[in-house]
C-alpha positions in Angstrom: 57.7 -71.2 72.5 56.4 -72.5 75.8 57.9 -75.6 77.5 56.8 -77.5 80.6 59.1 -80.1 82.1 57.9 -82.9 84.4 59.7 -85.4 86.6 57.1 -88.1 85.8 56.0 -89.2 82.3 52.5 -89.8 83.5 52.0 -86.1 84.4 53.4 -85.0 81.0 50.8 -87.2 79.3 48.0 -85.8 81.4 48.9 -82.2 80.5 49.1 -83.2 76.9 45.6 -84.7 77.2 44.3 -81.4 78.7 46.0 -79.4 75.9 44.4 -81.6 73.3 40.9 -81.3 74.9 41.2 -77.6 75.3 42.2 -77.1 71.7 39.4 -79.3 70.3 36.7 -77.9 72.5 37.2 -74.1 72.6 40.5 -72.8 71.2 41.6 -73.6 67.7 44.7 -71.7 67.0 46.1 -71.8 63.5 49.8 -72.6 63.2 50.2 -74.0 66.7 52.3 -77.1 67.1 52.4 -79.3 70.2 55.5 -81.5 70.7 56.2 -83.9 73.5 58.7 -86.4 74.6 58.6 -88.5 77.8 58.6 -85.6 80.2 58.5 -82.4 78.3 55.6 -80.6 76.5 56.6 -77.9 74.0 54.2 -75.5 72.3 55.4 -73.7 69.1 53.3 -71.0 67.6 53.5 -67.9 65.3 54.2 -64.6 67.2 50.9 -63.1 66.2 48.9 -65.7 68.2 51.1 -65.4 71.4 48.2 -64.3 73.6 45.8 -67.0 72.3 48.5 -69.6 72.9 49.1 -68.3 76.4 45.4 -68.6 77.2 45.4 -72.1 75.8 48.3 -73.1 78.2 46.6 -71.4 81.2 43.3 -73.2 80.6 45.0 -76.5 80.2 47.2 -76.1 83.3 44.1 -75.1 85.3 42.3 -78.2 84.2 45.4 -80.3 84.9 45.8 -78.9 88.4 42.2 -79.0 89.5 41.2 -82.4 87.9 44.4 -84.3 88.2 47.2 -82.8 90.3 45.0 -81.8 93.2 43.7 -85.3 93.6 47.2 -86.8 93.7 48.3 -84.1 96.2 45.4 -85.0 98.5 46.1 -88.7 98.2 49.7 -88.2 99.1 49.0 -85.9 102.0 46.4 -88.3 103.5 48.8 -91.2 103.3 52.1 -89.6 104.3 51.0 -86.8 106.7 47.8 -88.1 108.1 48.7 -91.8 107.9 45.6 -93.1 106.2 47.2 -96.1 104.7 44.1 -97.9 103.5 43.0 -96.8 100.0 39.3 -97.2 101.0 39.7 -94.7 103.9 41.4 -92.2 101.6 38.6 -92.7 99.0 35.9 -92.0 101.6 37.6 -88.8 102.8 38.1 -87.6 99.2 34.4 -88.3 98.5 33.5 -86.1 101.5 36.1 -83.5 100.4 34.5 -83.2 96.9 31.1 -82.8 98.4 32.3 -80.0 100.6 34.0 -78.2 97.6 30.9 -78.6 95.6 28.7 -77.0 98.3 26.7 -80.2 99.1 27.5 -80.2 102.9 25.5 -77.3 104.3 25.8 -78.6 107.8 29.6 -78.0 107.9 30.7 -74.7 109.4 31.5 -71.9 106.9 34.9 -72.3 105.3 36.9 -69.6 103.5 35.5 -69.4 100.0 37.9 -70.4 97.2 37.3 -69.8 93.5 39.9 -72.3 92.3 39.6 -71.2 88.7 40.1 -67.5 89.5 43.0 -68.1 91.9 44.9 -70.3 89.4 44.2 -67.9 86.6 45.8 -65.1 88.6 48.8 -67.2 89.6 49.4 -68.5 86.0 49.0 -65.1 84.4 51.8 -63.7 86.6 54.0 -66.8 86.3 53.8 -67.5 82.6 54.6 -63.9 81.7 57.9 -64.4 83.5 58.7 -68.1 82.8 57.8 -69.4 79.3 59.9 -72.5 80.1 59.7 -74.1 83.5 59.7 -77.2 85.6 56.3 -78.0 86.9 57.5 -79.3 90.2 59.2 -76.0 91.0 56.1 -74.1 90.0 54.0 -76.4 92.2 56.3 -76.0 95.2 56.7 -72.2 95.1 53.8 -70.7 93.2 51.0 -73.0 94.1 51.6 -72.8 97.8 48.7 -70.2 98.5 46.3 -72.4 96.5 47.2 -75.6 98.4 47.1 -73.7 101.7 43.5 -72.7 101.0 42.6 -76.3 100.1 44.0 -77.5 103.4 41.0 -75.9 105.2 38.7 -78.1 103.2 40.9 -81.3 103.7 40.9 -80.7 107.5 37.1 -80.3 107.4 36.7 -83.5 105.4 38.9 -85.5 107.8 36.9 -84.2 110.8 33.6 -85.1 109.0 35.0 -88.6 108.2 36.0 -89.1 111.9 32.5 -88.1 113.0 30.9 -90.4 110.5 33.1 -93.3 111.7 32.1 -92.5 115.3 28.4 -92.4 114.3 28.6 -95.8 112.6 30.3 -97.2 115.7 27.5 -95.7 117.8 24.8 -97.3 115.6 26.5 -100.7 115.6 26.9 -100.6 119.4 23.1 -100.0 119.7 22.3 -102.7 117.3 24.4 -105.1 119.3 22.7 -104.0 122.5 19.3 -104.8 120.9 20.3 -108.4 119.9 18.6 -111.0 122.1 16.7 -108.5 124.2 13.2 -109.4 125.1 10.6 -106.9 123.9 8.8 -105.1 126.7 6.2 -104.0 124.1 5.8 -105.6 120.7 4.9 -102.3 119.0 5.8 -98.7 119.9 4.4 -95.6 118.3 6.5 -92.5 118.3 4.7 -89.2 117.7 6.9 -86.2 116.9 5.2 -83.4 118.7 7.2 -81.3 121.2 9.8 -84.1 121.2 8.9 -87.7 120.6 5.9 -89.0 122.6 5.7 -92.7 123.2 2.5 -94.7 122.7 1.7 -98.4 122.8 -1.2 -100.2 121.0 -4.6 -98.6 121.5 -3.1 -95.1 121.7 -2.1 -95.5 125.3 0.7 -93.1 126.2 3.8 -94.0 128.1 4.7 -91.2 130.5 8.2 -89.9 131.0 8.3 -91.3 134.5 7.5 -94.8 133.1 10.1 -94.5 130.4 12.7 -93.5 132.9 12.1 -96.7 134.9 12.3 -98.8 131.7 15.7 -97.5 130.7 18.5 -100.2 131.1 21.1 -98.3 133.1 23.9 -100.3 131.4 23.0 -98.5 128.2 23.7 -95.0 129.6 26.5 -95.8 132.0 28.7 -98.5 130.4 29.2 -96.9 127.0 31.7 -94.2 126.1 29.4 -92.7 123.5 26.6 -90.5 124.8 23.1 -92.2 124.3 20.1 -89.9 124.2 18.1 -90.7 127.3 14.8 -89.1 126.1 14.2 -91.1 123.0 16.9 -93.6 122.0 17.7 -95.1 125.4 14.0 -95.9 126.3 13.3 -97.2 122.9 16.4 -99.5 122.8 15.5 -100.7 126.4 11.9 -101.6 125.3 13.4 -103.4 122.2 10.1 -103.4 120.3 9.6 -105.7 117.3 8.0 -102.9 115.4 8.4 -99.1 115.6 6.1 -96.7 113.9 7.2 -93.1 113.7 4.8 -90.2 112.9 6.5 -87.0 111.9 6.4 -84.1 109.4 10.2 -84.0 109.4 11.3 -87.4 108.0 14.8 -86.3 107.3 15.7 -85.0 110.8 18.7 -86.5 112.5 16.8 -88.5 115.2 14.6 -90.2 112.6 17.6 -91.1 110.4 19.4 -92.5 113.4 16.4 -94.6 114.5 16.1 -95.9 110.9 19.7 -96.9 111.0 19.3 -98.7 114.3 16.0 -100.5 113.8 16.3 -100.9 110.0 13.3 -102.9 108.6 11.6 -102.9 112.0 10.9 -99.2 111.7 8.3 -97.4 109.5 7.7 -93.7 109.1 4.4 -92.0 108.5 3.1 -88.4 108.2 2.3 -86.9 111.6 -1.4 -86.4 110.7 -1.9 -90.1 110.0 -1.5 -91.1 113.7 -5.0 -92.5 114.6 -5.1 -91.4 118.2 -4.6 -87.7 117.9 -6.7 -87.0 121.0 -4.0 -88.6 123.2 -1.2 -86.5 121.8 -0.1 -83.5 123.9 0.2 -80.3 121.8 
């Protein structure tokens, strides 16, 4: 017989749920009996299906740890060790964390690869062969330590990414505030993405770099703690156009995304080839 003891009734119920799902989806074992009280799960089985029952318990514990326990552990760590007391902040960090673990954040530096399923399978194989009856909290503290240490790399990366996103949002809001109430030096600006962004006004007339440098409001680049790009963003903000037209073949690049966030509905993006005054563009 296998027995797993918990300190919290909620966790015992969660493991029971994973055991039930595992049995119904992949592993039907004849003669098995699952018993539970508030905080203990017991699995009785005939001796001849010992290995099958062992695999059932391993699979269920892996699901329980990855889908339930890991989330609670991250939540607790964020609140008690990193002092993120707001639930919304923790939620945003966990969203980033999951996207990192699922490989959706290619821009983040390479992290040590972790195959959670394989690592937990190895830990559980060794542990359950020695301990058919155990307290989950002790197992978590002593045997899952390597697993959680690996996950810490991902949590740290998620926190760093969250901080950068917060700084970026503050940067965008600062530039939007700077734009408010400014008089437009030109109603329409055309940005052509060719060897950097080239500035044009109506009629395809180019604005030279020397002209743009004179237009820049010095308060924008000297009075703010966040660095403002002096080649594209600073002159464009200083001009404060009512309409911005961007021509590019790379619509997802960081500069275009940032300009969209700053100018919002004032900005429209077109393919590079659609700019009507190609003869004025420097290639």
